[in-house]
C-alpha positions as CSV (number, residue, x, y, z in Angstrom):
1,X,-0.1,0.1,0.0
2,X,2.5,2.5,1.0
3,X,4.2,1.9,-2.6
4,X,1.3,3.2,-4.5
5,X,0.5,5.8,-2.0
6,X,4.3,7.0,-2.8
7,X,3.2,6.4,-6.4
8,X,0.4,8.7,-6.6
9,X,2.4,11.4,-4.3
10,X,5.1,11.4,-6.9
11,X,2.6,11.6,-10.1
12,X,0.3,14.5,-7.9
13,X,3.8,16.5,-7.1
14,X,4.6,16.1,-10.7
15,X,2.0,16.9,-12.4
16,X,1.3,20.3,-10.0
17,X,5.1,21.4,-10.4
18,X,5.0,21.1,-14.2
19,X,2.1,22.7,-14.8
20,X,3.2,26.2,-15.0
21,X,6.5,25.6,-16.6
22,X,5.1,23.2,-19.2
23,X,2.4,25.3,-20.4
24,X,4.7,27.9,-21.0
25,X,6.7,26.3,-24.2
26,X,3.6,25.7,-26.1
27,X,2.4,28.9,-25.9
28,X,5.4,30.6,-26.9
29,X,5.8,28.1,-30.1
30,X,2.5,28.1,-32.2
31,X,4.0,24.9,-34.1
32,X,4.1,23.0,-30.7
33,X,0.6,23.9,-30.0
34,X,-0.6,23.0,-33.2
35,X,0.8,19.2,-33.0
36,X,-0.4,18.7,-29.5
37,X,-3.8,19.5,-30.8
38,X,-3.6,17.1,-33.7
39,X,-2.6,14.7,-31.0
40,X,-5.9,15.5,-29.3
41,X,-3.9,17.1,-26.3
42,X,-4.6,20.8,-27.0
43,X,-5.6,21.1,-23.6
44,X,-2.4,20.4,-22.5
45,X,-1.6,24.4,-23.1
46,X,-3.5,25.5,-19.9
47,X,-2.4,24.2,-16.4
48,X,-5.9,23.0,-16.0
49,X,-5.8,20.8,-19.1
50,X,-2.4,19.6,-18.0
51,X,-3.5,18.6,-14.5
52,X,-6.5,16.7,-16.3
53,X,-4.1,14.5,-18.6
54,X,-1.8,13.6,-16.1
55,X,-5.0,12.8,-14.0
56,X,-5.9,10.2,-17.0
57,X,-2.6,8.8,-16.6
58,X,-2.6,8.2,-13.2
59,X,-5.9,6.5,-13.5
60,X,-3.8,4.0,-15.5
61,X,-2.0,3.1,-12.3
62,X,-4.8,3.4,-9.8
63,X,-7.0,0.7,-12.2
64,X,-3.6,-1.3,-11.8
65,X,-3.7,-1.1,-8.2
66,X,-7.3,-2.3,-8.2
67,X,-6.8,-5.5,-10.5
68,X,-3.4,-6.0,-7.7
69,X,-6.0,-6.3,-5.2
70,X,-8.1,-8.8,-6.4
71,X,-5.1,-10.9,-7.8
72,X,-3.8,-10.7,-4.3
73,X,-7.0,-12.7,-3.6
74,X,-6.4,-15.4,-5.7
75,X,-2.7,-15.6,-4.6
76,X,-4.7,-16.5,-1.0
77,X,-6.9,-19.0,-2.7
78,X,-4.0,-20.6,-4.6
79,X,-1.6,-20.7,-1.6
80,X,-4.2,-22.4,0.8
81,X,-4.6,-19.4,2.6
82,X,-8.4,-19.1,3.0
83,X,-8.8,-22.3,4.6
84,X,-9.1,-20.8,7.7
85,X,-11.3,-17.9,7.2
86,X,-13.8,-20.4,5.4
87,X,-13.6,-22.8,8.3
88,X,-15.1,-20.1,10.5
89,X,-18.2,-19.7,8.6
90,X,-17.1,-16.8,6.6
91,X,-19.1,-17.2,3.2
92,X,-17.2,-16.6,-0.1
93,X,-19.7,-14.0,-1.4
94,X,-18.4,-12.1,2.1
95,X,-14.9,-12.6,1.6
96,X,-14.8,-11.6,-2.0
97,X,-17.0,-8.4,-1.4
98,X,-15.0,-7.3,1.6
99,X,-12.1,-7.7,-1.1
100,X,-13.7,-5.2,-3.7
101,X,-15.1,-3.0,-0.6
102,X,-11.6,-2.9,0.9
103,X,-10.3,-1.9,-2.8
104,X,-13.1,0.7,-3.3
105,X,-12.0,2.2,-0.4
106,X,-8.3,2.2,-1.1
107,X,-8.6,3.8,-4.3
108,X,-11.0,6.8,-3.0
109,X,-8.1,7.1,-0.5
110,X,-5.4,7.1,-3.1
111,X,-7.7,9.8,-5.1
112,X,-7.3,12.3,-2.1
113,X,-3.6,11.9,-1.7
114,X,-3.1,12.3,-5.8
115,X,-5.3,15.8,-5.1
116,X,-3.6,16.9,-2.0
117,X,0.0,15.9,-3.6
118,X,-1.2,17.9,-7.4
119,X,-2.1,21.0,-5.3
120,X,1.1,21.0,-3.1
121,X,3.1,20.8,-6.3
122,X,1.1,23.6,-8.1
123,X,1.3,25.6,-4.8
124,X,5.4,25.4,-4.5
125,X,5.5,26.3,-8.4
126,X,3.2,28.7,-8.7
127,X,0.9,27.2,-11.4
128,X,-2.8,28.7,-9.7
129,X,-4.4,25.1,-9.1
130,X,-6.9,25.6,-6.4
131,X,-7.5,22.8,-3.9
132,X,-11.0,22.4,-5.3
133,X,-9.7,22.0,-8.8
134,X,-7.2,19.2,-7.6
135,X,-9.9,17.3,-6.2
136,X,-12.2,17.8,-9.1
137,X,-9.6,16.5,-11.3
138,X,-8.2,13.5,-9.4
139,X,-12.1,12.3,-8.6
140,X,-13.2,12.5,-12.2
141,X,-10.7,9.8,-13.0
142,X,-11.9,7.4,-10.3
143,X,-14.8,5.9,-12.1
144,X,-12.3,4.5,-14.4
145,X,-10.3,2.7,-11.6
146,X,-13.6,1.4,-10.3
147,X,-14.6,0.3,-13.7
148,X,-11.2,-2.0,-14.1
149,X,-12.3,-3.2,-10.5
150,X,-15.5,-4.1,-11.1
151,X,-14.1,-6.2,-14.5
152,X,-11.4,-7.8,-12.2
153,X,-13.9,-9.0,-10.1
154,X,-15.8,-10.3,-13.0
155,X,-12.8,-12.5,-13.9
156,X,-12.4,-13.5,-9.9
157,X,-15.6,-15.0,-10.4
158,X,-15.3,-16.9,-13.5
159,X,-11.6,-17.2,-14.9
160,X,-9.5,-16.1,-11.5
161,X,-6.0,-17.4,-13.3
162,X,-7.1,-14.6,-16.3
163,X,-7.3,-11.5,-13.9
164,X,-4.3,-10.0,-13.7
165,X,-3.4,-10.6,-17.3
166,X,-6.6,-9.8,-18.9
167,X,-7.7,-6.8,-17.3
168,X,-4.6,-5.2,-16.6
169,X,-3.6,-5.8,-20.0
170,X,-7.1,-4.3,-21.0
171,X,-6.2,-1.4,-18.3
172,X,-3.0,-0.6,-20.9
173,X,-4.2,-1.4,-24.3
174,X,-7.4,1.1,-23.6
175,X,-5.1,4.1,-22.5
176,X,-3.0,3.5,-25.2
177,X,-6.2,3.8,-27.5
178,X,-6.7,7.0,-26.5
179,X,-3.5,8.6,-26.0
180,X,-2.6,7.5,-29.7
181,X,-6.0,6.9,-31.3
182,X,-6.8,10.7,-31.7
183,X,-3.3,11.7,-33.3
184,X,-3.6,8.4,-35.7
185,X,-7.2,9.8,-36.9
186,X,-8.2,6.2,-35.8
187,X,-12.2,5.5,-36.3
188,X,-14.7,6.7,-33.8
189,X,-15.7,3.3,-33.0
190,X,-12.2,2.1,-31.9
191,X,-11.7,5.3,-29.7
192,X,-15.2,4.4,-27.9
193,X,-14.0,1.2,-26.8
194,X,-11.7,3.2,-24.5
195,X,-13.2,4.2,-21.0
196,X,-10.3,6.9,-20.9
197,X,-11.6,8.4,-23.9
198,X,-15.1,9.3,-22.5
199,X,-13.5,11.2,-19.6
200,X,-13.4,15.2,-19.9
201,X,-10.3,16.8,-19.1
202,X,-11.4,18.1,-15.9
203,X,-10.8,20.7,-14.3
204,X,-10.0,22.6,-17.7
205,X,-13.7,21.5,-18.7
206,X,-17.0,20.2,-17.1
207,X,-17.1,16.6,-16.2
208,X,-18.8,13.9,-18.1
209,X,-21.6,12.3,-15.8
210,X,-23.5,10.2,-18.3
211,X,-20.5,8.5,-18.8
212,X,-19.3,8.3,-15.5
213,X,-22.4,7.0,-14.4
214,X,-22.0,4.4,-17.0
215,X,-18.8,3.1,-15.9
216,X,-20.0,3.2,-12.5
217,X,-23.1,1.3,-13.3
218,X,-21.0,-1.5,-15.6
219,X,-18.3,-1.8,-12.6
220,X,-21.2,-2.8,-10.2
221,X,-23.1,-5.1,-12.3
222,X,-19.7,-6.9,-13.1
223,X,-18.6,-7.0,-9.6
224,X,-22.4,-8.7,-8.9
225,X,-21.7,-11.4,-11.5
226,X,-18.3,-11.8,-10.0
227,X,-19.6,-12.4,-6.9
228,X,-22.1,-14.6,-7.9
229,X,-19.4,-16.7,-10.1
230,X,-17.0,-16.7,-7.0
231,X,-19.6,-18.2,-5.1
232,X,-20.4,-21.1,-7.2
233,X,-17.0,-22.0,-8.5
234,X,-14.6,-24.3,-7.5
235,X,-11.9,-23.1,-5.6
236,X,-8.2,-24.0,-6.4
């Protein structure tokens, strides 16, 4: 847990600290600004936009943390460490549900750490990012991490050995679609496959509430199906 917290602190301080100096270069170089726009990163020319883009990158890390939490439960299963709790009348659904709940709470805590670090970095560098903007930007990407948590729970209930590889790979692949897809003029249907593509660049733009609601709904449904599958599948 501490390593993930340190990672979020580092990314937050980096984003906040570079927000002012980074945007100065594109503004002074029109050609650089045009290249950023062609790559779908036109918002990066403002401090708020730069913070938002960095937060989206951090969401990849948060999603990876969620997958790691679920995979740790599978490690306990294969190592026989679940024999004791299950011998004490703990149901499978309750055990796996507690894993999902603990991971979700940890994601919220890491999001708060990210926001505080971003605000602190901005204050040190004089980038002018308010605390509310820092928290809004960090909270905006939390639903993506929750979505991948739900998908990890789904695989954990059906094909647990595949959870880390499939969901972790999906996390990275969908981020790469959003990162390079716009610059390569990728078709809309391909870009739409990435949950990162549906995030608004908060605080530079208003949140995409419909997309956020859909992601959370899918996460809850996937988690519920995963819990049902876990309750009925054979343990390793």
